[in-house]
C-alpha positions in Angstrom: 0.0 0.0 0.0 2.7 2.5 1.0 5.5 1.4 -1.2 7.1 3.3 -4.1 8.3 1.5 -7.2 12.0 1.7 -8.0 11.6 4.3 -10.7 10.2 6.8 -8.3 13.2 6.5 -6.0 15.4 6.9 -9.1 13.6 10.2 -9.9 14.2 11.4 -6.3 17.8 10.4 -6.4 18.4 12.2 -9.7 16.7 15.3 -8.4 18.7 15.2 -5.3 22.0 14.8 -7.2 21.1 17.6 -9.6 20.1 19.8 -6.7 23.4 19.2 -4.9 25.6 19.8 -8.0 23.9 23.1 -9.1 23.6 24.4 -5.5 27.3 23.8 -4.6 28.8 26.7 -6.7 26.9 29.2 -4.5 29.1 28.2 -1.5 32.5 28.9 -3.0 32.3 32.7 -3.0 34.2 35.0 -5.4 37.8 35.9 -6.1 39.0 39.5 -6.4 40.0 40.1 -10.0 41.1 42.7 -12.5 39.3 42.7 -15.9 40.8 44.2 -19.0 38.4 44.9 -21.9 38.4 47.0 -25.0 38.1 50.8 -24.4 37.3 51.4 -28.1 35.0 49.6 -30.4 37.9 49.1 -32.9 40.3 47.7 -30.3 40.4 43.9 -29.8 41.7 41.9 -26.8 44.2 39.5 -28.2 46.9 37.1 -27.1 49.4 39.9 -27.4 47.4 41.9 -24.9 47.5 39.0 -22.5 51.3 38.8 -22.9 51.5 42.5 -22.0 49.3 42.0 -18.9 51.5 39.0 -17.8 54.7 41.1 -18.3 53.3 44.0 -16.3 52.3 41.8 -13.4 55.7 40.1 -13.4 57.5 43.4 -13.3 55.3 44.5 -10.3 56.2 41.2 -8.5 52.5 40.1 -8.5 51.7 36.4 -8.8 48.1 35.9 -10.0 46.0 32.9 -9.3 45.1 32.6 -13.0 44.8 34.6 -16.2 42.0 33.8 -18.6 41.1 35.4 -21.9 37.8 35.2 -23.7 36.4 36.9 -26.8 35.9 40.3 -25.1 38.2 40.5 -22.1 41.1 39.3 -20.0 40.3 38.3 -16.4 43.1 38.1 -13.8 42.3 36.4 -10.5 44.2 37.5 -7.4 44.6 36.5 -3.8 43.3 39.5 -2.0 41.7 43.0 -2.4 45.1 44.7 -1.6 46.9 42.7 -4.4 43.9 43.5 -6.7 44.5 47.2 -6.3 48.2 46.9 -7.0 47.6 44.7 -10.0 45.1 47.2 -11.4 47.6 50.1 -11.1 50.4 48.0 -12.8 48.1 46.9 -15.7 46.8 50.4 -16.1 50.3 51.9 -16.5 51.2 49.2 -19.1 48.1 49.3 -21.2 46.9 52.9 -20.9 49.8 55.3 -21.4 47.4 58.2 -22.3 44.5 58.4 -19.8 42.7 60.9 -22.1 42.5 58.3 -24.9 42.4 54.8 -23.2 42.5 51.9 -25.7 41.6 49.5 -22.8 39.3 49.6 -19.8 41.0 48.2 -16.6 38.4 47.6 -14.0 38.1 45.9 -10.6 35.8 42.8 -10.7 34.7 39.8 -8.7 34.8 36.3 -10.3 33.2 33.1 -9.2 35.5 30.7 -7.4 33.6 27.7 -8.6 36.0 24.7 -9.1 36.7 23.6 -12.7 34.9 20.3 -12.4 31.7 22.0 -11.5 32.3 24.6 -14.2 32.7 21.8 -16.7 29.2 20.7 -15.8 28.0 24.2 -16.5 27.2 24.6 -12.8 27.5 28.3 -12.0 26.3 30.3 -9.0 23.3 32.6 -9.1 24.0 36.2 -10.2 23.8 38.7 -7.3 21.9 41.9 -7.8 23.1 45.4 -7.1 21.8 45.3 -3.5 23.8 42.2 -2.7 27.0 42.5 -4.7 27.4 46.2 -4.8 27.9 48.4 -7.9 26.5 51.5 -9.4 23.0 52.6 -10.3 22.1 55.4 -12.8 18.8 56.8 -13.9 19.1 58.6 -17.2 16.7 61.1 -18.7 16.2 60.9 -22.5 15.9 64.3 -24.2 12.7 63.6 -26.2 12.5 67.1 -27.6 16.0 66.6 -29.1 14.7 63.4 -30.7 11.8 65.2 -32.3 14.2 68.0 -33.5 16.4 65.4 -35.0 13.5 63.8 -36.7 12.4 67.2 -38.1 15.9 67.7 -39.4 15.6 64.3 -41.2 12.3 65.4 -42.7 13.9 68.6 -43.9 16.5 66.7 -45.8 13.9 64.2 -47.2 11.7 67.1 -48.3 14.5 68.8 -50.1 15.4 65.5 -51.9 11.9 64.6 -52.9 11.0 68.1 -54.3 14.2 68.1 -56.3 13.5 64.7 -57.7 9.9 65.7 -58.7 11.2 69.0 -60.2 9.0 71.1 -57.9 10.4 74.6 -57.6 10.4 76.2 -54.1 11.8 79.4 -52.6 13.6 77.7 -49.7 13.3 75.0 -47.1 14.2 75.8 -43.5 13.7 74.2 -40.1 12.4 76.2 -37.2 12.6 74.1 -34.1 10.5 71.1 -34.8 8.7 72.7 -37.7 9.8 72.4 -41.3 8.9 75.5 -43.4 8.8 75.5 -47.2 8.1 78.7 -49.3 6.4 78.7 -52.7 5.9 81.5 -55.1 4.3 79.5 -57.9 0.7 78.4 -57.3 1.2 75.4 -59.6 4.3 74.3 -57.7 2.4 74.7 -54.4 -0.4 72.4 -55.7 2.1 69.8 -56.9 3.8 70.0 -53.5 0.5 69.4 -51.6 0.0 66.2 -53.5 3.6 65.0 -53.0 3.6 65.9 -49.3 0.3 64.2 -48.6 1.4 61.0 -50.4 5.1 60.8 -49.3 4.9 62.3 -45.8 1.7 61.0 -44.0 3.3 61.7 -40.6 3.4 65.5 -41.2 0.6 67.9 -40.4 0.5 70.7 -43.0 -0.6 74.3 -42.5 -0.4 77.2 -45.0 0.3 80.8 -44.3 0.2 83.6 -46.9 3.3 85.9 -47.0 2.6 88.5 -49.6 2.9 86.9 -53.0 4.4 83.7 -51.5 2.8 80.9 -49.5 4.6 79.4 -46.5 3.8 75.7 -45.8 4.5 74.7 -42.2 4.9 71.0 -41.6 4.8 69.7 -38.1 5.0 66.1 -36.8 1.6 64.6 -35.9 1.0 63.6 -32.3 0.8 59.9 -33.1 4.0 60.0 -35.1 5.7 62.1 -32.4 4.9 59.4 -29.8 6.2 56.8 -32.1 9.5 58.7 -32.6 9.9 59.1 -28.8 9.2 55.4 -28.2 11.7 54.4 -30.9 14.3 56.8 -29.6 14.0 55.3 -26.1 14.3 51.8 -27.4 17.2 52.6 -29.7 19.1 54.2 -26.8 18.5 51.0 -24.7 19.7 48.8 -27.5 22.8 51.0 -28.0 23.6 50.9 -24.3 23.2 47.1 -24.3 25.6 46.8 -27.2 28.2 49.0 -25.8 28.1 47.7 -22.2 28.1 44.1 -23.4 31.1 44.8 -25.7 33.0 46.2 -22.8 32.5 43.1 -20.8 30.4 44.4 -17.8 28.8 41.4 -16.2 25.0 41.1 -15.8 24.0 44.7 -16.6 20.4 45.7 -15.9 19.1 48.2 -18.5 15.3 48.8 -18.3 12.8 51.5 -19.2 11.2 53.5 -16.4 8.3 55.7 -17.4 8.1 57.3 -20.8 11.5 59.0 -21.0 13.8 57.4 -18.5 16.2 54.5 -18.5 17.6 52.7 -15.4 21.1 51.2 -15.7 22.6 49.0 -13.0 26.1 47.6 -13.2 26.7 45.1 -10.5 30.3 44.7 -9.4 31.4 48.1 -10.7 32.6 50.3 -7.8 34.1 53.2 -9.7 31.3 55.7 -10.6 33.6 57.6 -13.0 34.4 54.4 -14.8 30.8 53.5 -15.1 30.0 57.0 -16.5 32.8 56.4 -19.0 31.2 53.1 -20.1 27.8 54.7 -20.6 29.3 57.5 -22.6 31.1 55.2 -25.1 28.4 55.3 -27.7 29.8 55.4 -31.2 28.8 57.4 -34.2 29.1 56.0 -37.7 29.9 58.1 -40.8 30.5 57.2 -44.4 32.8 59.6 -46.4 34.6 59.5 -49.7 38.4 59.0 -49.6 40.4 61.9 -51.1 41.8 60.4 -54.3 43.6 63.6 -55.4 47.4 63.8 -55.8 47.5 66.0 -52.7 45.5 63.5 -50.8 47.7 60.5 -51.8 50.8 62.6 -51.0 49.4 63.4 -47.5 48.7 59.6 -46.9 52.4 58.9 -47.6 53.4 61.7 -45.2 55.0 63.7 -48.0 52.6 66.7 -47.9 50.0 68.5 -45.8 46.3 67.4 -45.7 44.4 69.2 -48.5 41.7 71.8 -47.6 38.3 70.1 -47.1 39.8 66.8 -46.0 40.9 65.1 -42.8 43.5 62.5 -41.7 42.4 59.4 -39.9 44.0 56.1 -39.1 42.9 52.6 -40.3 42.6 49.7 -37.9 46.2 48.6 -38.7 47.5 52.1 -38.0 47.9 53.3 -41.6 46.8 56.9 -42.3 44.1 57.6 -44.8 42.8 61.0 -46.0 39.1 61.4 -46.3 36.8 64.3 -47.3 35.0 66.2 -44.6 31.7 66.0 -46.4 29.6 63.2 -44.8 27.7 61.0 -47.2 25.8 58.8 -44.8 25.5 58.4 -41.0 24.6 55.5 -38.8 21.0 56.7 -38.7 20.6 55.4 -42.3 21.8 51.9 -41.3 19.1 49.5 -40.3 21.1 46.2 -40.1 24.6 44.8 -40.5 25.4 41.1 -40.7 28.5 39.1 -41.3 28.5 36.7 -44.3 30.3 35.8 -47.4 30.7 37.2 -50.9 28.6 35.1 -53.3 31.2 35.2 -56.0 34.6 35.0 -54.3 33.3 33.3 -51.0 35.4 35.8 -49.1 34.2 37.1 -45.7 32.0 40.1 -46.1 29.7 42.4 -44.2 26.1 42.9 -45.6 24.5 46.2 -44.8 20.9 47.2 -45.1 20.0 50.9 -45.5 16.8 52.8 -45.1 15.0 54.5 -48.0 16.8 57.8 -47.7 20.2 56.0 -47.3 19.4 53.8 -50.3 18.8 56.9 -52.6 22.0 58.6 -51.4 24.1 55.5 -51.7 22.9 54.8 -55.2 23.8 58.3 -56.4 27.2 58.3 -54.7 28.2 54.9 -56.0 27.1 55.7 -59.5 29.2 58.9 -59.6 32.3 57.4 -57.9 33.0 54.0 -59.5 36.6 52.9 -58.9 37.1 55.2 -55.9 37.3 54.3 -52.3 34.6 55.0 -49.6 35.6 55.1 -46.0 33.4 53.9 -43.1 34.5 55.8 -40.0 33.6 55.1 -36.4 33.7 58.0 -33.9 34.1 57.6 -30.2 34.5 60.7 -27.9 35.1 62.8 -31.0 38.0 60.7 -32.3 37.4 58.8 -35.5 39.0 55.6 -36.8 38.5 54.0 -40.2 36.8 50.6 -39.9 37.2 49.8 -43.6 37.7 51.6 -46.9 36.5 49.5 -49.8 36.6 50.3 -53.5 33.3 51.0 -55.2 33.0 48.5 -58.1 29.6 49.4 -59.5 26.4 51.4 -58.8 24.7 49.9 -55.7 20.9 50.3 -55.4 18.2 48.6 -53.5 19.5 49.5 -50.0 21.7 46.4 -49.7 25.4 47.0 -49.5 28.3 44.6 -49.3 31.7 45.4 -47.7 34.4 42.9 -48.6 38.1 42.6 -49.4 40.9 40.8 -47.4 38.8 40.3 -44.3 38.8 37.3 -42.1 35.5 35.8 -40.7 36.4 37.2 -37.2 37.0 40.7 -38.7 33.7 40.5 -40.6 31.9 39.7 -37.4 33.7 42.4 -35.5 32.9 45.0 -38.2 29.2 44.0 -38.3 29.1 44.4 -34.5 30.6 47.8 -34.6 28.3 49.0 -37.3 25.2 47.6 -35.5 26.2 49.3 -32.2 25.2 52.6 -33.7 24.7 55.9 -31.9 22.2 57.3 -29.5 18.9 58.4 -31.1 18.6 61.2 -28.5 21.0 62.7 -25.9 20.7 61.6 -22.3 21.7 63.0 -19.0 22.2 61.3 -15.6 19.6 62.6 -13.2 20.3 60.1 -10.4 23.3 58.1 -9.4 24.0 55.8 -6.5 26.9 53.6 -5.5 26.5 50.6 -3.3 29.8 49.4 -1.8 30.7 45.7 -1.6 30.7 45.9 2.3 27.1 46.9 2.3 26.3 44.1 -0.2 28.1 41.6 2.0 26.1 42.8 5.0 22.9 42.4 3.0 23.9 38.9 2.1 24.6 38.0 5.7 21.3 39.4 6.9 19.4 37.6 4.2 21.1 34.4 4.8 20.5 34.6 8.6 16.8 35.3 8.0 16.4 32.2 5.8 18.5 30.1 8.2 16.8 31.1 11.4 13.4 30.8 9.7 14.3 27.3 8.5 15.6 26.3 12.0 12.5 27.6 13.8 10.1 25.8 11.4 12.1 22.5 11.8 12.1 22.8 15.6 8.3 23.3 15.7 7.6 20.5 13.3 9.8 18.0 15.1 8.3 18.9 18.5 4.7 18.8 17.3 4.9 15.9 14.8 7.8 13.8 16.1 9.2 11.6 13.4 6.8 12.9 10.8 8.2 16.4 11.7 11.6 15.0 10.9 10.4 13.8 7.5 8.8 17.3 6.9 12.0 19.0 7.8 14.1 16.9 5.5 11.5 17.6 2.7 11.8 21.3 3.5 15.6 21.2 3.2 15.2 19.3 -0.1 12.8 22.1 -1.3 15.3 24.8 -0.5 18.1 22.8 -2.2 15.9 22.4 -5.4 14.9 26.1 -5.3 18.6 27.3 -5.2 19.6 24.8 -7.8 16.8 25.9 -10.2 17.7 29.6 -9.7 21.4 28.7 -10.4 20.5 26.7 -13.5 18.4 29.6 -14.9 21.3 32.0 -14.0 18.7 34.2 -12.2 19.7 37.4 -10.5 19.1 37.2 -6.8 18.2 40.4 -5.0 17.0 41.2 -1.5 13.3 40.8 -2.5 14.3 37.5 -3.9 15.8 36.4 -0.6 12.6 37.6 1.1 10.6 35.4 -1.3 12.9 32.5 -0.5 12.2 32.9 3.3 8.4 33.1 2.5 8.6 30.0 0.3 9.8 28.0 3.3 6.8 29.0 5.4 4.5 28.2 2.5 6.2 24.9 1.7 5.8 23.5 5.2 2.1 24.3 5.0 1.6 21.3 2.6 3.2 19.0 5.1 1.0 20.3 7.9 -2.0 19.5 5.8 -0.8 16.0 5.2 0.2 15.3 8.8 -3.2 16.6 10.1 -5.0 14.5 7.6 -3.2 11.4 8.8 -4.1 12.3 12.3 -7.8 12.6 11.3 -7.7 9.2 9.8 -6.1 7.7 13.0 -8.8 9.4 15.1 -11.4 7.8 12.9 -10.0 4.4 13.7 -8.0 3.7 10.5 -5.0 1.5 10.6 -1.6 3.3 10.6 -0.8 2.1 7.0 -4.3 3.1 5.9 -4.1 6.4 7.6 -0.8 7.2 5.8 -2.2 6.2 2.5 -5.5 8.2 2.9 -3.7 11.2 4.4 -1.5 11.8 1.4 -4.2 11.0 -1.2 -6.9 13.1 0.4 -4.6 16.1 1.2 -3.4 16.3 -2.4 -6.5 18.1 -3.7 -6.3 20.8 -0.9 -2.6 21.2 -1.5 -3.1 21.6 -5.2 -5.9 24.2 -4.8 -4.0 26.3 -2.3 -0.8 26.3 -4.4 -2.5 27.1 -7.7 -4.3 30.1 -6.2 -1.0 31.4 -4.7 0.7 30.7 -8.0 -1.9 32.8 -9.8 -1.0 35.7 -7.6 2.7 35.2 -8.2 2.2 35.1 -12.0 0.2 38.4 -11.8 3.2 40.0 -9.9 5.5 38.6 -12.6 3.4 39.9 -15.5 2.5 43.3 -14.2 5.3 44.1 -11.8 8.7 45.6 -12.5 12.2 45.7 -10.9 12.2 44.3 -7.4 8.6 43.1 -7.6 9.5 40.8 -10.6 12.5 39.5 -8.7 10.3 38.6 -5.8 7.7 37.0 -8.1 10.3 34.7 -9.9 11.5 33.2 -6.6 8.0 33.0 -5.3 6.6 31.1 -8.3 9.6 28.7 -8.4 9.3 28.1 -4.7 5.7 27.0 -5.1 6.5 24.5 -7.8 9.5 23.0 -6.0 7.4 22.8 -2.7 4.7 20.8 -4.4 7.3 18.3 -5.5 9.2 18.1 -2.2 6.2 18.2 0.2 4.2 15.5 -1.6 6.4 13.3 -3.8 9.6 13.5 -1.8 8.2 13.4 1.7 6.0 10.4 0.8 9.0 8.6 -0.5 10.7 9.1 2.9 7.6 7.9 4.8 7.2 4.9 2.4 10.9 4.0 2.8 10.6 4.1 6.7 7.1 2.6 7.2 6.1 0.9 4.0 8.2 -2.2 4.6 6.6 -2.8 8.0 3.6 -5.2 7.4 2.3 -5.3 11.0 2.6 -1.6 11.8 0.9 -0.8 15.1 1.6 2.9 15.4 3.3 5.9 13.8 5.3 8.7 15.4 3.2 11.7 14.5 2.7 13.3 17.8 -0.2 13.0 20.2 -3.5 12.0 18.5 -6.5 12.9 20.6 -9.8 11.0 20.0 -13.3 11.8 21.3 -15.1 8.9 23.1 -18.8 8.1 22.8 -19.7 10.1 25.9 -17.7 13.2 24.5 -14.6 12.8 26.6 -11.2 13.5 24.9 -8.7 10.7 25.3 -5.4 9.8 23.8 -5.6 7.4 20.9 -3.5 4.3 21.2 
């Protein structure tokens, strides 16, 4: 009656093993480390960079625990915080000779101390949020009016291009704030312009004002279109921040929208506010210009003469100079996508670009007029530009799809595509709130949270053992198994644990034991009714299941609502809350019954069970102890 088949015990054993393996990494803590990542989008962290780091540490007499290099950064593990600071200074001196133009970012970091055998199983600790690990918090205000002004400037250029293509004569196009003004002296041209504007620019609201013999057409952005522009500007800024921060190797950044025009950025583990501001400000601007192919330009490239008037000198990625014209052909605003691929004819690595409608028209005209000449793609960071690539134009390119190829490796093509996708901010932002949480405060929060969970667990176990005797022990073991599973699942999902998450974990323990209380009381009721011990155990678990399911489902609905409609700390609480409910249903019913069956199920002539005092009412109403 109360026996589990072997396969159920196998499930329990596998769940226990997985729980132990994926919970263990959370107990090894973190090592102080120094992280070296690219300070410019065009700089790569290579083996030569690692060699320079090792040489700098050796000269400073510092012996690191380990040095590891990945695609984006070099991480140096050290023995203590004091050695960490010394190592940072030594590496900074070696890699950043000019602090005003840093090619690399050297930052303090904390790395998981998980053993290699656990890391090989992809067992990693939970991420810790800003309130537990420490770091910096910024709230940025997006200048939405600047975004609308920028859009109006784009409409001004598009209007000028369309009217020229349609041969519609006008007396001038100007932008006044967020309003585009077009003057017409010819009534026929005005009528043609009305038709073109209504057809080509549905997002503009037109108004006409008479100015003597001329007519002034004022075009303003419609409210619906303005809201869309603002929403897209906010989203583009968030994507750009994601790209740049991820490229610089900052671990587990939190970038989320707050309200209609604000962005919250949290960088756990970063303690230097100035460094964090520097990271946020590293948004690149893309420009496409023609290379100066004149004799003076070529002479300047070779260093034999001055840079011609109307041109500028930049460096390519390999350090070679190149002279380009100051006139900007296209900017990153005209680029909608950039993907690495291969040339269909030569099978060489290439980058495939997709331009918007305006960019497609401009690129078609420029390539038609400059076949055989070079076109430079320049990436600007903090006002300093660097040539990403300068391909030769082979033929006229239309349709908005552009291919950049020529002596590139697959890695270089992927890097170039990433740089071009990173883009620039759609609207300027300013920091209106900043906060730094030190690692000591984070450690204090962790200690307090751990103590709350531990003392809550101990108090529950003590009560259950005193009140339910051996069944209380079973319930306590099931509760420990539930906590183990919850931490393991959070670690496998690589969830970010915050203080609200730890509160939800403590709450999950109290709710999980409720299921065992229902089961134990149901078994007591069966014993009072005169059922045999084996029958009482069987009926207690079976009949309590419906009540347990109902109570957990209703609580889960509330947790899902918090997850769906909450934000920030509320969502962190809801994630742990929902996972805790699911793991408690498994541990309180399936696992605890397995323990009971293992202990009592093999006893055929069971006379009593250790579940505390069971009181029974006699026929005359007196309360007596059940035997």
